[in-house]
C-alpha positions in Angstrom: -43.3 -39.6 15.3 -40.9 -42.2 16.7 -42.1 -44.7 19.3 -40.7 -42.6 22.1 -42.5 -39.4 20.9 -39.4 -37.6 19.7 -39.9 -35.2 16.8 -39.0 -36.1 13.2 -37.2 -33.7 10.9 -35.6 -33.4 7.6 -34.0 -30.7 5.4 -34.6 -30.8 1.7 -33.5 -28.7 -1.3 -35.9 -28.2 -4.2 -35.7 -25.9 -7.2 -38.1 -23.5 -8.9 -39.3 -24.7 -12.2 -39.9 -22.6 -15.3 -42.6 -23.9 -17.6 -42.0 -24.4 -21.3 -45.7 -24.8 -21.8 -47.5 -23.0 -19.0 -50.4 -23.7 -16.6 -52.8 -20.9 -16.3 -56.3 -21.4 -14.9 -58.0 -24.0 -12.7 -60.9 -26.4 -13.4 -61.3 -26.7 -9.6 -60.0 -24.0 -7.3 -60.3 -25.9 -4.1 -58.3 -28.9 -5.3 -56.1 -26.8 -7.5 -56.8 -28.8 -10.7 -55.5 -27.2 -13.9 -57.4 -26.5 -17.1 -54.5 -27.8 -19.1 -51.4 -29.9 -18.9 -48.0 -28.2 -18.6 -44.3 -29.1 -18.9 -41.3 -27.6 -17.2 -37.6 -27.9 -16.3 -36.2 -27.2 -12.8 -33.8 -24.3 -12.7 -31.0 -25.8 -10.6 -29.6 -22.5 -9.3 -33.0 -21.3 -7.9 -33.2 -23.2 -4.6 -35.4 -23.4 -1.6 -33.7 -25.1 1.4 -36.4 -26.2 3.8 -36.4 -27.8 7.2 -39.6 -29.6 8.3 -40.0 -30.7 11.9 -43.0 -32.9 12.9 -44.0 -33.2 16.5 -47.1 -33.8 18.7 -45.5 -31.4 21.2 -46.2 -28.4 18.9 -49.3 -26.5 19.7 -49.8 -25.3 16.1 -48.3 -25.3 12.7 -45.8 -22.6 11.8 -44.1 -21.5 8.6 -41.2 -19.0 8.2 -39.8 -18.1 4.7 -36.7 -15.9 4.5 -37.3 -14.7 8.1 -41.0 -13.8 7.5 -43.7 -15.7 9.4 -46.7 -16.8 7.4 -50.3 -17.4 8.6 -51.1 -21.1 8.8 -54.7 -20.7 9.9 -57.8 -22.3 8.2 -58.3 -21.4 4.5 -54.5 -20.8 4.0 -52.5 -22.9 1.5 -50.2 -24.1 4.3 -53.2 -25.4 6.4 -54.6 -27.3 3.4 -51.3 -29.1 2.9 -50.8 -29.9 6.6 -54.3 -31.1 7.0 -53.9 -33.4 4.0 -50.8 -34.9 5.6 -52.7 -35.5 8.8 -55.5 -37.2 6.9 -53.0 -39.4 5.0 -51.5 -40.5 8.3 -55.0 -41.1 9.8 -55.8 -43.4 6.9 -52.8 -45.5 8.0 -54.3 -45.6 11.5 -51.6 -43.5 13.0 -52.9 -42.6 16.5 -50.7 -39.5 16.8 -51.6 -38.0 13.5 -54.5 -35.8 14.7 -52.1 -34.2 17.3 -49.2 -33.8 14.9 -48.1 -30.3 13.9 -45.4 -29.0 11.7 -42.7 -26.4 11.9 -41.3 -25.3 8.5 -38.4 -22.9 8.0 -37.4 -22.2 4.5 -34.8 -19.9 2.8 -34.6 -19.1 -0.9 -31.7 -17.8 -2.9 -33.9 -15.7 -5.2 -36.7 -13.2 -4.7 -40.2 -14.5 -3.8 -43.5 -13.4 -5.4 -41.7 -11.8 -8.4 -42.6 -14.3 -11.1 -39.7 -16.8 -10.5 -41.9 -19.7 -9.2 -40.9 -19.3 -5.6 -44.1 -20.9 -4.3 -43.5 -23.9 -6.5 -40.1 -24.5 -5.0 -41.4 -23.9 -1.5 -44.4 -26.2 -1.6 -42.5 -28.8 -3.5 -40.0 -28.7 -0.6 -42.7 -29.2 2.0 -44.3 -32.1 0.0 -40.9 -33.8 -0.7 -40.0 -33.4 3.0 -43.3 -35.1 4.1 -42.6 -37.9 1.6 -39.2 -38.3 3.2 -40.5 -38.3 6.8 -43.6 -40.5 6.3 -42.8 -42.7 3.2 -45.6 -41.2 1.0 -45.6 -42.2 -2.6 -44.6 -39.9 -5.4 -48.2 -39.4 -6.5 -49.2 -38.7 -2.9 -46.4 -36.1 -2.7 -47.8 -34.6 -6.0 -51.2 -34.2 -4.5 -49.7 -32.5 -1.4 -47.6 -30.1 -3.4 -50.6 -29.3 -5.7 -52.7 -28.2 -2.7 -50.1 -25.5 -1.9 -49.1 -24.4 -5.4 -50.2 -26.2 -8.6 -46.9 -25.9 -10.4 -45.1 -27.2 -7.3 -45.9 -30.7 -8.5 -43.4 -30.2 -11.4 -40.5 -29.6 -9.0 -40.8 -33.0 -7.4 -38.8 -34.7 -10.1 -35.9 -34.0 -12.4 -35.6 -33.6 -16.2 -38.5 -32.6 -18.4 -41.7 -33.0 -16.3 -45.3 -33.0 -17.4 -48.1 -32.2 -15.0 -51.3 -33.9 -16.3 -54.5 -32.1 -15.7 -56.4 -35.3 -15.1 -60.1 -35.9 -15.7 -61.3 -37.1 -12.3 -63.3 -34.7 -10.2 -61.3 -35.7 -7.1 -58.0 -34.9 -8.7 -56.4 -38.3 -8.0 -55.1 -38.5 -11.6 -53.7 -34.9 -11.7 -50.1 -35.7 -11.0 -46.7 -35.0 -12.5 -44.5 -37.5 -14.5 -41.0 -37.3 -15.8 -40.8 -37.4 -19.6 -37.0 -37.3 -19.9 -34.2 -37.3 -17.3 -31.8 -34.4 -17.1 -29.1 -36.6 -18.6 -31.1 -36.7 -21.9 -30.0 -33.1 -22.8 -27.0 -32.2 -20.6 -26.0 -29.1 -22.7 -29.3 -27.3 -22.1 -28.9 -24.2 -19.9 -31.0 -21.3 -18.5 -30.2 -17.6 -18.1 -32.5 -15.6 -15.8 -32.5 -11.9 -16.4 -34.0 -10.3 -13.2 -35.6 -7.0 -14.4 -37.6 -6.5 -11.2 -37.2 -8.2 -7.8 -40.3 -6.6 -6.2 -43.5 -8.5 -5.3 -45.9 -8.3 -8.2 -49.2 -6.4 -7.9 -51.5 -9.3 -8.9 -50.4 -12.7 -7.7 -50.8 -15.8 -9.9 -53.7 -17.2 -7.9 -55.8 -14.0 -8.3 -54.5 -13.3 -11.9 -55.4 -16.7 -13.3 -58.9 -16.5 -11.8 -59.4 -13.2 -13.4 -58.3 -14.6 -16.7 -60.6 -17.6 -16.4 -63.5 -15.3 -15.7 -62.9 -12.7 -18.4 -60.5 -13.8 -21.2 -62.1 -15.0 -24.5 -58.6 -16.2 -25.7 -58.1 -18.6 -22.8 -60.3 -21.4 -24.1 -58.6 -21.3 -27.5 -55.2 -21.6 -25.7 -56.4 -24.5 -23.6 -57.7 -26.3 -26.7 -54.2 -26.2 -28.3 -52.0 -27.1 -25.4 -51.9 -30.9 -25.8 -50.8 -30.5 -29.5 -48.2 -28.0 -28.4 -46.9 -30.4 -25.7 -46.7 -33.3 -28.1 -44.7 -31.2 -30.6 -42.4 -30.0 -27.8 -41.9 -33.5 -26.5 -40.8 -34.6 -30.0 -38.4 -31.7 -30.3 -37.0 -32.5 -26.8 -36.6 -36.2 -27.7 -34.6 -35.2 -30.9 -32.7 -32.5 -29.0 -33.9 -30.1 -31.8 -33.2 -26.8 -30.1 -34.5 -24.6 -32.9 -37.9 -26.3 -32.9 -38.0 -26.3 -29.1 -37.2 -22.6 -29.1 -40.0 -21.8 -31.5 -42.6 -23.7 -29.4 -41.4 -22.2 -26.1 -41.6 -18.6 -27.3 -44.9 -19.2 -29.0 -46.4 -20.5 -25.7 -45.0 -17.6 -23.7 -46.4 -15.1 -26.2 -49.8 -16.9 -26.1 -49.9 -17.0 -22.4 -49.2 -13.2 -22.0 -51.8 -12.5 -24.8 -54.3 -14.2 -22.5 -53.1 -12.1 -19.6 -53.6 -8.9 -21.6 -57.0 -10.1 -22.7 -58.0 -10.3 -19.1 -60.3 -7.6 -17.7 -58.7 -5.5 -16.3 -55.5 -6.5 -18.2 -52.6 -8.2 -16.4 -49.5 -6.5 -17.8 -46.9 -8.7 -16.2 -44.2 -7.7 -18.7 -42.5 -4.4 -18.5 -40.4 -2.4 -21.0 -37.2 -4.3 -20.1 -39.1 -7.6 -20.7 -40.2 -6.4 -24.1 -36.7 -5.3 -25.0 -35.3 -8.7 -24.1 -37.9 -10.3 -26.3 -36.8 -8.1 -29.2 -33.1 -8.9 -28.5 -33.8 -12.6 -28.6 -35.5 -12.3 -32.0 -32.7 -10.1 -33.3 -30.1 -12.5 -32.0 -31.9 -15.4 -33.7 -32.2 -13.4 -37.0 -28.5 -12.5 -36.8 -27.6 -16.2 -36.5 -29.6 -16.8 -39.6 -27.8 -14.2 -41.8 -25.7 -15.5 -44.7 -22.4 -16.8 -43.4 -23.9 -17.6 -40.0 -25.4 -21.0 -40.9 -25.1 -23.8 -43.4 -27.3 -22.6 -46.3 -28.5 -26.2 -46.9 -29.9 -26.3 -43.4 -33.2 -24.7 -42.3 -33.1 -21.5 -40.2 -31.8 -22.3 -36.8 -32.9 -20.5 -33.6 -30.2 -20.1 -30.9 -32.1 -18.8 -27.9 -35.7 -18.9 -26.5 -37.3 -16.6 -24.0 -40.2 -17.4 -21.7 -41.8 -15.4 -19.0 -44.0 -16.6 -16.2 -46.4 -14.2 -14.4 -43.7 -11.5 -14.0 -41.2 -9.4 -15.9 -38.1 -11.6 -15.4 -37.0 -13.4 -18.5 -35.9 -17.0 -18.6 -33.7 -17.7 -21.6 -33.3 -21.3 -22.6 -30.1 -21.8 -24.5 -27.5 -24.4 -25.3 -24.1 -24.1 -23.6 -22.3 -23.7 -26.9 -24.4 -20.6 -27.8 -24.4 -18.9 -24.4 -21.3 -16.8 -24.7 -22.2 -15.5 -28.1 -25.6 -14.5 -26.8 -24.2 -12.8 -23.7 -21.8 -10.8 -25.8 -24.7 -9.7 -27.9 -27.1 -8.6 -25.1 -24.4 -6.7 -23.3 -24.3 -4.2 -26.2 -28.0 -3.4 -25.5 -28.6 -3.8 -21.7 -27.1 -2.3 -18.5 -26.1 -4.7 -15.8 -25.7 -4.2 -12.1 -22.1 -4.6 -10.8 -23.0 -8.1 -9.5 -24.6 -9.2 -12.8 -21.7 -7.7 -14.7 -19.2 -9.7 -12.6 -21.2 -12.9 -13.4 -21.1 -12.2 -17.1 -17.3 -11.5 -17.0 -16.8 -14.8 -15.1 -18.7 -16.7 -17.7 -17.0 -15.0 -20.7 -13.6 -14.8 -19.1 -13.2 -11.2 -20.3 -14.3 -7.7 -19.4 -17.5 -6.2 -20.7 -18.6 -2.6 -21.1 -21.3 -1.2 -18.9 -23.9 0.9 -20.8 -25.1 4.0 -18.9 -28.4 4.7 -20.6 -29.9 1.3 -21.2 -32.5 -0.6 -19.1 -31.0 -2.1 -16.0 -30.7 -5.8 -15.3 -30.6 -6.2 -11.5 -29.2 -9.8 -11.5 -28.2 -12.6 -13.8 -28.7 -16.2 -12.9 -26.9 -18.8 -14.9 -28.0 -22.4 -14.4 -28.0 -26.0 -15.5 -31.6 -27.4 -15.7 -33.5 -30.5 -14.7 -31.9 -31.4 -11.4 -33.8 -33.5 -8.8 -34.7 -32.6 -5.2 -32.1 -33.4 -2.6 -32.3 -34.6 1.0 -29.7 -32.5 2.9 -30.5 -33.9 6.4 -32.8 -36.5 7.9 -33.3 -36.9 11.7 -35.5 -39.7 12.7 -35.2 -39.2 16.5 
């Protein structure tokens, strides 16, 4: 609040992130502390534009996402975050903090609750907005974001970001850090194949708790994550896409094996997802055929799939390989008119539409690793 009691407001844009090594399972459900570290890249085209207004004149907190109002009562994720903000302000001896309430209005340009990390973008936007309004530190913003959605902490910075699990019981050391800026690997791209835009049956919060309670594979996964992240970090440092692709796909496969090992199983992938997996492997094998590579060089992978808790594929790829990959997959998939138009714009040529192949509802092409942006900031 300003000295005259006028409300504070800001509008921020944050992006969903897709993990290269995934977070799945909590060591503390109340503080949302993860069992393992994770690393991700922001998908610049998947945005949440969020306006936060803070005022002591509001009678209660309110949140609206894509026109839908959300409950902000006790025991909700929004309440946890807003209460944490008020407590941070109280620690600074702000007399108005206990009376302060928040109005949040957010719009996303991609479907929510469908496995595209919409909650990560949304809670990162709230945390980044609070940081902007009240001058919180990056680590304080990380803790706020984490209370809403664990993976939201990774959307608070650009480039390759690692969320460290931490070891402290209070979670103070469970924060995100940038490993490499986006400028380190500017040719890296993401292609999102939207196979289903409906809300998933089992959300991530419920699903990961089921996995923690019932999967015998999960502990084996957790034990190997640090080694996987170290290897991936080395590949990223060297801009070794083939090695990066191998590690990213291995982690995705491992993650979904744990989901299927859950009782009852969590079949987040569908038939279209599995076809895309097969197509990526066929594309990579095709690139390795005689005449497709220098025979003195090791086998090179050209594309990498990864799936969060949903059926929609994120393909990490380098810009130079993207057109070749799109031409390949259009021979095996059917695309909606909108998705087809995007492919034709990228390729600069017409593509045929298959009539009896699995349908891709939308295609999202994106640069990766962008930072959050402040779109507007009103202090009085």
